[in-house]
C-alpha positions as CSV (number, residue, x, y, z in Angstrom):
1,X,-0.2,-0.1,0.0
2,X,1.3,3.5,-0.7
3,X,-0.1,6.9,0.9
4,X,-0.9,9.7,-1.0
5,X,0.9,12.7,-1.1
6,X,-1.0,15.8,0.8
7,X,-1.7,18.9,-1.3
8,X,0.3,21.8,-0.9
9,X,-0.8,24.7,1.4
10,X,0.5,26.8,3.9
11,X,-1.0,26.3,7.9
12,X,-1.4,29.0,10.3
13,X,-1.1,26.2,12.7
14,X,2.3,25.0,11.6
15,X,4.0,28.2,10.0
16,X,2.9,31.5,10.7
17,X,5.4,33.3,8.6
18,X,4.8,30.7,5.9
19,X,8.2,28.7,6.3
20,X,6.5,25.4,6.3
21,X,4.1,23.4,4.5
22,X,1.9,20.8,6.1
23,X,2.4,18.6,2.6
24,X,5.8,17.7,4.4
25,X,3.8,15.2,7.1
26,X,5.6,11.8,7.0
27,X,4.3,8.7,8.6
28,X,5.6,5.8,10.4
29,X,4.7,2.5,11.5
30,X,1.2,2.9,13.4
31,X,2.0,6.3,14.7
32,X,2.1,9.1,12.6
33,X,4.7,11.9,12.5
34,X,4.5,15.6,11.1
35,X,8.2,15.9,11.0
36,X,8.0,19.5,9.4
37,X,6.6,21.1,12.3
38,X,8.6,20.3,16.1
39,X,5.5,20.1,19.0
40,X,8.1,22.1,20.7
41,X,7.7,24.8,17.9
42,X,4.1,25.3,19.3
43,X,4.7,26.8,22.4
44,X,6.3,29.7,20.7
45,X,3.3,30.7,18.8
46,X,1.4,30.2,22.3
47,X,-0.6,27.7,21.0
48,X,1.1,25.1,23.2
49,X,1.1,24.9,26.9
50,X,2.7,22.4,28.4
51,X,1.0,21.2,32.3
52,X,2.0,19.2,34.9
53,X,3.5,16.6,34.6
54,X,5.3,18.0,31.3
55,X,2.0,17.2,29.2
56,X,1.2,19.7,25.6
57,X,-1.5,20.6,25.2
58,X,-2.5,22.7,21.9
59,X,-5.1,25.4,21.1
60,X,-6.0,27.7,18.1
61,X,-5.3,31.8,18.9
62,X,-8.4,33.5,17.9
63,X,-7.8,36.8,18.1
64,X,-7.6,38.8,21.6
65,X,-10.7,40.0,24.0
66,X,-11.6,43.2,25.0
67,X,-9.9,42.5,28.3
68,X,-6.6,41.8,26.5
69,X,-6.4,38.4,27.0
70,X,-6.1,35.6,24.0
71,X,-9.3,33.8,22.6
72,X,-8.1,30.4,22.2
73,X,-10.1,27.1,21.3
74,X,-8.7,23.7,23.1
75,X,-7.4,21.2,20.8
76,X,-6.6,18.2,22.9
77,X,-2.8,16.9,23.8
78,X,-2.8,14.8,20.8
79,X,-0.5,16.3,18.1
80,X,-2.0,14.7,15.0
81,X,-5.7,15.0,16.5
82,X,-4.8,18.3,17.2
83,X,-4.0,18.9,13.5
84,X,-7.3,17.5,12.7
85,X,-9.2,19.3,14.9
86,X,-7.6,22.3,13.4
87,X,-8.5,21.7,10.2
88,X,-12.0,21.4,11.2
89,X,-12.1,24.8,12.6
90,X,-10.2,26.6,9.8
91,X,-11.0,25.9,6.1
92,X,-7.1,26.4,5.0
93,X,-5.5,23.2,6.4
94,X,-6.3,19.7,5.3
95,X,-6.4,16.8,8.0
96,X,-4.2,14.0,7.5
97,X,-5.9,11.5,6.5
98,X,-6.8,8.5,9.4
99,X,-4.2,5.4,8.1
100,X,-5.1,1.1,8.9
101,X,-2.4,1.2,11.7
102,X,-4.0,4.4,13.4
103,X,-7.6,2.5,12.9
104,X,-6.2,-0.7,14.0
105,X,-4.2,0.3,17.3
106,X,-6.7,2.9,18.5
107,X,-9.8,0.2,17.8
108,X,-7.5,-2.5,19.9
109,X,-6.6,0.2,22.8
110,X,-10.3,1.2,23.0
111,X,-12.3,-2.1,23.0
112,X,-9.7,-4.5,24.3
113,X,-10.9,-4.3,27.9
114,X,-14.1,-6.7,28.8
115,X,-12.9,-9.4,25.5
116,X,-12.8,-13.3,27.1
117,X,-8.9,-14.0,27.5
118,X,-8.4,-16.2,24.5
119,X,-10.3,-13.3,22.2
120,X,-7.7,-11.0,23.4
121,X,-5.0,-12.9,22.6
122,X,-6.6,-13.7,19.0
123,X,-6.3,-10.1,18.6
124,X,-3.2,-9.7,19.9
125,X,-1.6,-12.3,16.9
126,X,-3.7,-10.7,14.2
127,X,-2.8,-7.0,14.6
128,X,0.9,-7.2,14.3
129,X,0.4,-8.8,10.6
130,X,-2.7,-6.5,9.6
131,X,-0.2,-3.4,10.2
132,X,2.6,-4.6,9.1
133,X,1.3,-5.1,5.6
134,X,-1.1,-2.2,5.2
135,X,1.9,-0.4,6.4
136,X,4.3,-1.4,3.3
137,X,5.8,1.0,2.2
138,X,4.1,3.3,4.4
139,X,1.2,3.4,6.2
140,X,-2.6,2.7,4.3
141,X,-5.0,5.6,4.2
142,X,-8.5,4.2,4.6
143,X,-9.5,5.6,2.0
144,X,-7.3,3.8,-0.4
145,X,-8.2,0.5,0.8
146,X,-10.4,-1.4,-1.5
147,X,-11.5,-5.0,-2.0
148,X,-8.9,-6.3,-4.2
149,X,-6.1,-5.2,-1.2
150,X,-8.0,-7.6,1.0
151,X,-7.5,-10.4,-1.5
152,X,-3.8,-9.3,-1.6
153,X,-3.9,-9.5,2.0
154,X,-5.1,-13.6,1.7
155,X,-3.2,-14.5,-0.8
156,X,0.4,-12.7,1.0
157,X,-0.2,-14.6,4.0
158,X,-1.2,-18.4,1.7
159,X,1.1,-19.8,4.5
160,X,-1.5,-19.4,7.1
161,X,-4.4,-19.7,5.5
162,X,-6.8,-20.1,8.7
163,X,-5.2,-17.5,10.6
164,X,-5.8,-15.1,7.4
165,X,-9.4,-15.3,7.5
166,X,-9.3,-14.7,10.8
167,X,-7.4,-11.3,10.7
168,X,-9.1,-10.2,7.5
169,X,-12.2,-10.5,10.5
170,X,-10.5,-8.4,12.9
171,X,-9.9,-6.1,10.0
172,X,-13.4,-6.2,9.2
173,X,-14.6,-5.3,12.7
174,X,-12.1,-2.8,13.4
175,X,-13.3,-0.8,10.2
176,X,-17.2,-1.0,11.4
177,X,-15.8,0.2,14.5
178,X,-14.0,2.8,12.9
179,X,-17.9,4.1,10.8
180,X,-19.7,4.1,13.9
181,X,-17.0,6.4,15.8
182,X,-16.7,8.8,13.1
183,X,-13.6,8.0,11.9
184,X,-14.3,6.8,8.5
185,X,-17.8,7.0,6.5
186,X,-16.2,4.7,3.9
187,X,-18.2,1.1,3.0
188,X,-16.3,-1.6,4.5
189,X,-13.9,-3.2,2.0
190,X,-13.7,-6.5,3.7
191,X,-17.4,-7.1,2.7
192,X,-17.6,-9.7,-0.4
193,X,-14.4,-11.0,-0.2
194,X,-14.2,-14.3,-0.2
195,X,-12.2,-16.0,2.2
196,X,-9.8,-19.3,2.3
197,X,-11.7,-22.2,2.0
198,X,-12.4,-23.9,5.5
199,X,-12.8,-27.7,6.3
200,X,-13.7,-28.5,9.8
201,X,-12.5,-31.2,12.3
202,X,-14.5,-34.8,11.5
203,X,-12.5,-37.1,13.5
204,X,-14.6,-39.6,15.9
205,X,-12.1,-41.0,18.4
206,X,-13.1,-44.6,18.9
207,X,-13.1,-46.3,22.3
208,X,-10.0,-48.4,22.0
209,X,-8.0,-45.3,20.2
210,X,-8.9,-43.6,23.8
211,X,-7.7,-46.2,26.0
212,X,-4.7,-46.7,24.0
213,X,-3.6,-42.9,25.1
214,X,-4.9,-43.7,28.0
215,X,-2.2,-46.7,28.6
216,X,0.4,-44.3,28.3
217,X,-1.1,-41.0,30.4
218,X,-0.1,-40.0,33.8
219,X,-2.2,-39.8,36.4
220,X,-3.5,-36.3,35.7
221,X,-3.7,-36.2,31.9
222,X,-6.1,-39.3,32.7
223,X,-8.8,-37.2,35.0
224,X,-7.9,-34.6,32.4
225,X,-9.3,-36.8,29.7
226,X,-12.1,-38.7,31.7
227,X,-13.5,-35.4,32.6
228,X,-13.1,-33.9,28.9
229,X,-15.3,-37.0,27.6
230,X,-17.7,-37.5,30.9
231,X,-18.6,-33.5,30.7
232,X,-18.0,-32.6,27.0
233,X,-16.7,-29.3,27.6
234,X,-13.4,-27.2,25.9
235,X,-10.2,-27.4,27.7
236,X,-10.0,-23.8,28.5
237,X,-13.0,-24.8,30.7
238,X,-11.9,-27.9,32.1
239,X,-9.3,-26.0,33.6
240,X,-11.3,-23.1,34.9
241,X,-13.3,-26.2,36.7
242,X,-13.1,-25.4,40.8
243,X,-14.1,-27.9,43.8
244,X,-16.1,-25.4,45.2
245,X,-18.1,-25.1,41.8
246,X,-19.7,-28.8,42.8
247,X,-22.7,-27.8,44.9
248,X,-25.8,-29.8,45.7
249,X,-24.6,-32.7,43.7
250,X,-24.1,-30.3,40.4
251,X,-21.2,-28.8,38.8
252,X,-22.0,-25.0,37.6
253,X,-19.9,-23.2,35.7
254,X,-19.9,-20.6,32.6
255,X,-18.3,-21.5,29.4
256,X,-15.2,-19.1,28.2
257,X,-16.0,-18.9,24.8
258,X,-20.0,-18.7,24.6
259,X,-20.6,-17.3,28.8
260,X,-23.3,-19.9,28.4
261,X,-24.0,-21.0,31.8
262,X,-24.2,-24.9,32.2
263,X,-24.9,-27.2,35.6
264,X,-24.3,-31.1,34.8
265,X,-25.3,-33.1,37.6
266,X,-22.3,-35.2,39.9
267,X,-23.4,-39.1,39.6
268,X,-22.6,-42.3,38.2
269,X,-19.1,-42.2,36.8
270,X,-18.6,-38.7,36.7
271,X,-19.2,-38.9,40.6
272,X,-16.2,-41.6,40.5
273,X,-14.3,-39.6,38.7
274,X,-14.0,-36.3,41.0
275,X,-14.1,-38.5,44.3
276,X,-10.9,-40.1,43.0
277,X,-9.6,-36.5,42.1
278,X,-10.3,-35.5,45.6
279,X,-8.7,-38.6,46.9
280,X,-5.5,-37.9,45.0
281,X,-5.3,-34.2,46.1
282,X,-5.8,-35.4,49.5
283,X,-2.6,-37.3,49.9
284,X,-0.2,-34.4,48.5
285,X,1.7,-32.6,51.1
286,X,1.6,-29.0,51.1
287,X,-0.7,-26.1,49.7
288,X,-3.2,-27.6,46.9
289,X,-5.3,-25.9,44.6
290,X,-9.1,-26.1,44.2
291,X,-8.7,-26.9,40.5
292,X,-9.9,-30.2,39.5
293,X,-7.3,-30.6,37.2
294,X,-4.1,-30.4,39.1
295,X,-0.5,-32.2,38.6
296,X,1.1,-34.1,41.1
297,X,1.9,-31.3,43.2
298,X,-1.6,-30.3,43.8
299,X,-0.9,-27.2,41.4
300,X,-3.2,-26.1,38.3
301,X,-2.9,-28.1,35.1
302,X,-1.6,-25.0,32.9
303,X,-2.7,-25.4,28.9
304,X,0.9,-26.3,27.7
305,X,1.5,-28.9,30.5
306,X,-1.5,-30.7,29.6
307,X,-0.8,-30.4,25.4
308,X,2.9,-31.8,26.5
309,X,1.0,-34.9,28.7
310,X,-1.5,-35.6,25.9
311,X,1.4,-35.3,23.1
312,X,3.6,-37.8,25.1
313,X,1.0,-40.1,25.8
314,X,-0.3,-40.1,21.9
315,X,3.6,-40.4,20.6
316,X,3.6,-43.4,23.0
317,X,0.2,-45.0,22.1
318,X,1.2,-44.6,18.2
319,X,4.3,-46.0,18.6
320,X,2.8,-48.9,20.2
321,X,0.4,-49.8,17.8
322,X,-0.1,-52.8,15.9
323,X,-0.2,-51.2,12.7
324,X,0.8,-48.0,10.5
325,X,-3.1,-46.6,9.8
326,X,-3.9,-47.6,13.7
327,X,-0.6,-45.2,14.4
328,X,-1.9,-42.9,12.2
329,X,-5.3,-42.2,13.2
330,X,-3.9,-42.2,17.4
331,X,-1.3,-39.3,15.8
332,X,-4.3,-37.5,14.0
333,X,-6.2,-36.9,17.4
334,X,-6.3,-34.3,19.5
335,X,-7.5,-33.1,23.2
336,X,-10.3,-31.4,21.7
337,X,-11.7,-34.1,20.2
338,X,-12.9,-35.5,23.3
339,X,-15.7,-32.8,23.3
340,X,-17.1,-33.9,19.8
341,X,-16.6,-37.8,20.8
342,X,-18.9,-37.0,24.2
343,X,-21.5,-35.0,22.2
344,X,-21.8,-37.9,19.4
345,X,-22.1,-40.2,22.1
346,X,-25.0,-38.4,23.7
347,X,-26.2,-38.0,20.8
348,X,-26.8,-42.2,19.9
349,X,-28.1,-42.2,23.8
350,X,-30.1,-38.8,24.8
351,X,-30.9,-37.7,21.4
352,X,-29.9,-34.7,19.3
353,X,-31.1,-32.7,22.2
354,X,-29.5,-34.0,25.0
355,X,-26.6,-33.8,23.4
356,X,-27.1,-29.9,22.5
357,X,-27.8,-29.4,26.3
358,X,-24.3,-30.9,27.4
359,X,-22.5,-29.2,24.8
360,X,-24.4,-25.7,25.3
361,X,-24.9,-25.0,21.7
362,X,-27.4,-22.1,21.6
363,X,-29.0,-24.0,18.4
364,X,-29.2,-27.4,17.8
365,X,-28.5,-26.9,14.1
366,X,-25.1,-26.4,15.7
367,X,-25.2,-30.1,17.4
368,X,-26.7,-31.5,14.1
369,X,-23.6,-30.2,12.1
370,X,-20.9,-30.6,14.7
371,X,-21.8,-34.5,15.8
372,X,-23.3,-35.6,12.5
373,X,-20.1,-34.5,10.5
374,X,-17.7,-36.8,13.2
375,X,-19.8,-39.9,12.6
376,X,-22.6,-39.7,10.2
377,X,-25.9,-41.4,11.0
378,X,-26.8,-44.7,11.6
379,X,-29.1,-46.1,9.3
380,X,-30.7,-49.8,9.2
381,X,-29.9,-52.0,6.0
382,X,-33.2,-52.3,3.1
383,X,-33.1,-55.8,4.8
């Protein structure tokens, strides 16, 4: 992307003596810098004033009152925003256009609070790549970004096509946010752009394959795998489960991804598992976490720790497999597939409604797609 050079015009805010031109505005990655107009020069013109702590505020001088005091309009403490505000008040100047890096940076900083942790991380992965692309060779003004540039971004990120789709989705969100607060009134360039093709997972781990992995798993991993299958929840929700979440024989929690409130009866094999977890934790000396999933020292089982233990057990199970095909199937299983297996098995036992309630899906169509893709529909033969 390239920026369009600004028209040459003298600017009273920048140059009282017509020595400096606003067209000399330059840009840097993510932050706009007006090299031709050092902020320190405002003070000599009476248009900038340092407050306590050294922060500088900018003003537009509009003559002298009858009492001899200056008429000043506050322009704020941000230098670039001061120029834009000035441009709105005085027709002799043109405001620097908002660029994609500026939009993304501001959207990120002003909307990140209150988002789920995983969402914050996902945005954190996306922003640097988007800024890198839309800053080469210089930050792209929003009015120059067209649908073809979004398509070029997807091609530029061809090594990570699924991530590229997520990144464009966040660009679209940021653009719509910019429209709502008045940063731009342009149509969203992401609309109508064909994304990279995605295919969902369709793995259904068979009982003997799960048993093979559990045979090589340590006790904390066995507990985690069993809890994942019996409750049908995502890994992040499993790690957040606490002993104190069990009241009156019911395990209650809210799903991190959707916020859905869940209540799972602690009966049958789940009750046996909870008792087993409590028994192991009670034998650990020292301070123990209230988390249901704990390591050998009674500390919460972290995300990377859980993945490392599962990968190690899966590899050992694959190496012990009787044939290459079985080994390949085992190596293709991921911890998250236990949730899909739980939903699929629950559907066969209690129907679609039962699976939907266990998985916490808002729509039965989601459960239908989620479970059917794993194992298909069991039908009877003609005769």
